[in-house]
N, C-alpha and C positions, 0 to 999 in steps of 0.2 A: 230806924232800920229797914221798916216796908219800902218807903222812898228812895233809899239807895239800893234794896234791891233792883227794885224798878227801874233806875238809871241804868245799872248797870248793863240790866237786860237790855234795853234802849241801845245801847251802845255793840251791843253784840247784833241787836236786828237792824243797824244802820248800814251793816258793810253791803255791799252789792257787789256780787262775783259775776263778769262778761266771761261769756266764753271760756268757761272750765270745761274742758274734755277731761272723761272719764281714762283715756289713754295716756294720760298723762298723771295718773293716780302715783308710780312711784315718784315723779320730782314733785308732786304736793308731797308726799309723806315727808320727803327728803326735805326740801323747805323747810316745812313745820318742824321738824327736828333741830336743824340749823338755828333755829330761832332761842332755841332752848338753851339755857346755862345749863352745866353739870348737873345741879341738884335735879331739876324739874327732869331733865333728861334720862337721867337714874330713874324716876318714879315712871317715867315712861315707856322707855324701851326695855323688852324682854325679848328673850330666843322664842323663835317658832314653838319648838318644842315644851315650850313652858307649860304646866298645868293651870297657871294663870289663864292662858287663852280660853279654856272651856269653863271657866267661871262666869255663869250665867245668870244674873240674878235682875229682878225689875222692882225690887222692893226697896225702901230706904234703909239700905244696911250700910255698914264700912264698906269701904272699896278700896283696893289698890289704884294705881295709873295718877296720871295727875290731872286737874281738874279747871275748867273755864274760871273759877274765881282765884288760879293761883296765876294768871296769864295777865301781861300787860297787851295793850290794844292789838301789837303787832303780831303776837302768839296766840291770841284769840283769833284774828285774821285769818292765818294759816292754817289754823286746828277745821275752822270751819267751813274754809275752801275745800280740805281734804273731805268733809263730810259734804258738804254740797254737790262735787263732784261724783260721790261714790252712790249717789239715791236720785229719785226723780224730785223736781222740782214741789210736786204736790206733798210728797213725804217728807222733803226739808222744812214747808208750811207747818206741819202736823207735828214735827219734834218740837219746834219753837213754840207753837202754841201748848202745849204740854208741857214745856218747861214754863210757859208763864204762869199756869195753873198751879205751881209751887206757892205764888205770891196769895194766889185764895185760898189755897189750904194752909198757907200761915196764920192768915188771919181767923178762919173757922175754926183751925186748931189750938188757938191763941199762944201760937210761936214754939211749939215744942221742941223738945232738946233730943237728943242722941243721948247713949250714957256716958260717952265722953265730955257730953256737955256742948257738944257743936250745935247747929242747928239742923232741926230733921227734916225742915222745909227753905228750901233754896235754889233760885230758879239756876245760879251759877255751879252747882254742886253737881256737876255732869263732867265725865270721866272720860280721858281719852289715853290707850295704849297703841302701841307700834309693836309688834312681834315678829322677830328676825330682820335681814336687813332688806328694805325695800329699794334693791335694786331692780330696773327693767328684767335682767336674766334670772332672778332668784324669787322663790318662793316665800310672801312674807305676808302677813296679815294684821288688820287692825279694830279697833272697836271703839267704840262709842255708849256710854252706856250712866243710867241715872235710874231715878224714878221714874219708873213707868216708860222707859225708851233703854231699848237693848238691841243693836245693832250691830254685828258679827261679819267680817270679811275676811277673804282671801282672795290674793291677787298674783298674777305673772305674767310675764312678758305683756305688761303695759294693760292688762285687763282683768276683769274680777273673774274667779272661777269658782267663786262660793260666796253666798251672802246670806244666810242664813246661819242660827235661828234670827229673826228679825221681828221683834216684840217692839208694838205702841201700844199702850192702855191711855185711859182717862176717868181721872177723879177729880172732882164731879164729871160724868159721861155729860151731862147736861148743867149747866150753869144754872142757879134757882135763885140768885137774887144780886144785886149790884149792877154795875153798869156793863157787865158782861151779859145778862141773866139770857137763858134761853140758848146762849152757844153751846153749838155739840161739836166736838173736834171732830169724832169719828162717827157723824152722824150719817154717812154713806154705808158706813159696816153696818149700822142699826139698820139703815131703811132697807137696803139690798137682801138684808137676810130675810128681813118679815115679809118682803115681793116674792121671795124664793118660796118661803114656807106659804105664805097665802095665795098660791099659785097652783097649790096641789088640791086634789081631787081627795073628798074624806078616805078614799080606798087608797091612794097612794101616799097620805099622810100617816097612814097606820103604819107603813115600812117605813118612813123618814124618821116619825117621832117615836125614839128609842125608851123614853122617862118622863111621866109629866112633871115631873121636877128637874131642875135645873141642878148641876154641878156648883159646889162652891166655886171652884174653880178651874181652869182648864186642865185636863186631865194631865198632860205633858208638863203643866207647871214649869221649872227650870231645871228639869232632868236634863243630863247632858246627854244620855244615852235613851233614845227613844223606839217604839214598837208602833204598828200598824192599832189602832184605838180597837176596840173590842166590839163598838156598835160600828154597823158598815152602815144603815141608810137606805135612801134608794137611788140606785145607777141612772147616770146621766141618760144611758141607753131607754131607761124605761117611761122617762118625759115625752111629754109633747113638744112640737115646735116650740111652741112658746115660753112654754118652762125651760126648755134648753137655754132659750135666748137670758130667762131671768138668772138663771144657773151661771150661764157665760159672765153675765155682766158682773156677779158677785164674784166671781173667780177673777176678771180680768182687773178689779179694784186692788185686790191685792197683789198681783203678779206686776201690776204698774206703778209698783212705790218703787221699784227699783231701779238703777242706772237703764239706761236706754236699750245698750248691748245686751247688755246681762239680760234685762227681761224679755229681751227676744228668744235669745239662747235657753232661757227658763221655761218658756212658753214651748219651743221647740220640742225640746224634751219630753213634757208632759202631752204634747199632741203625739208626739212619735210612738207614746206607751197606749195613747189610746182614750180619747175623752170619754168612750163608754166603760172605761174603767175607772171614771171616777164616780164618787158618791155623794151626795148629801144626808147629813142627818140632824135631827132637831131634839132639843128637851126642853123642856118646862112650857111655859104659857104661850098664848099666842095673841095674847092683848099686850099691848105697850104700858109700860112702867111696870111690868111684874118679870119675876127671874127667867130667863132665857138663854140659852147655848147654842149655838150649831158649828158644825165641822165639814169639812171639804177634805175628804181623802183619795188618794191614788197609790199608785206602784210606788212609787217616790217622793210625792207632794201630801204634807198635811196642812191644813187651814184650822185655827180653832179660834172662837169668839166666845167669850161668857160675860155677862152683866148680870149679877146676882149679888153682888155687895154692896155695903151704904144706901139699902132699901132700895136695891136695885138700879142704884145710879152711879156704876163703877165698873168701867168696860175694860175688857183683857182682850188683845190678838195677839196670833203669833201665825209664823209660817214655817215651819218646818223642811227640809229635806231628809227624808227616811234613809237614803243613799250619802248623801255629802253633807251633812250638819257640821260646821266649824271647817268644812272644806276635807272633811276624812276620806273620801273616796280619792278624791283628786290627788292627795298627798298620799295616801296608800300605793296609788298608781307610780308616783314621782319616786319615791323613797323606794320599791322596789325595780325600778327602771335602773334607777342610781346602783342602786348594792349590784345589779345584774353587770 
């Protein structure tokens, strides 16, 4: 069973995507749909207004949509080409490695089952949805999701207009045994968080650290509608130059996960709202290996990182747009204009 899953995952990883342009997203989506037969197409295609579009989960639960394990090699190639064009190469690498962790959990948890008898840990149990008509002149969306991955997109006129929520997680955060011992998929997210908090003076830390105990998970969890968090932390404007650089290194790590043009626009939006309005907050221990949490907040941006589960070896990270999650803001403007 394990060998079969590994072999199938190797097939996925063997695909090479050259010169994939995010401006061709609608063509990639149409091409993917055209590879699907009637049954898979029905499972994959939803209305843009469907409630399913905002069903955001990162745990191993029952999901709709069609899955990699149902696809032929041609269908996998087309689906993953769409994914590869929507995110950065580094984010794509992380998604592939997160999927591979299911093989490790399969062994550690002795091949656990879902309530319906299907495998709980499966590196091919990752789902695709297309929402709406992926024509160039239409607003449409799509999602790639499974255990510890939830990537949500809205596109129009050949470009992404929303790429949040953007969730990546890792269990184990650091592989403790076996041939991959010591590997950490989200190592930079951890290291740069520590670099930021450890750059603070004792006085600054009193402002940034809102609790000695880290929360059990991210405050926003998988909530569809979110608001600014109650804890604020220390403002970017209150940092020394070298601390501001540590802050920017951490911020850029998350914003660079996106497709290049969307990343550039997202950064421009945050800069326009003012870097001085961004804050960094910490909870939990300052010692590695112990439970910890951090967030970055701004007028529209929210980033959360949490590592407390599984004996502090289980990381959750997410980027949310307080104004435009699931493309709500841009779609609201679009519908208002069309109605007018």
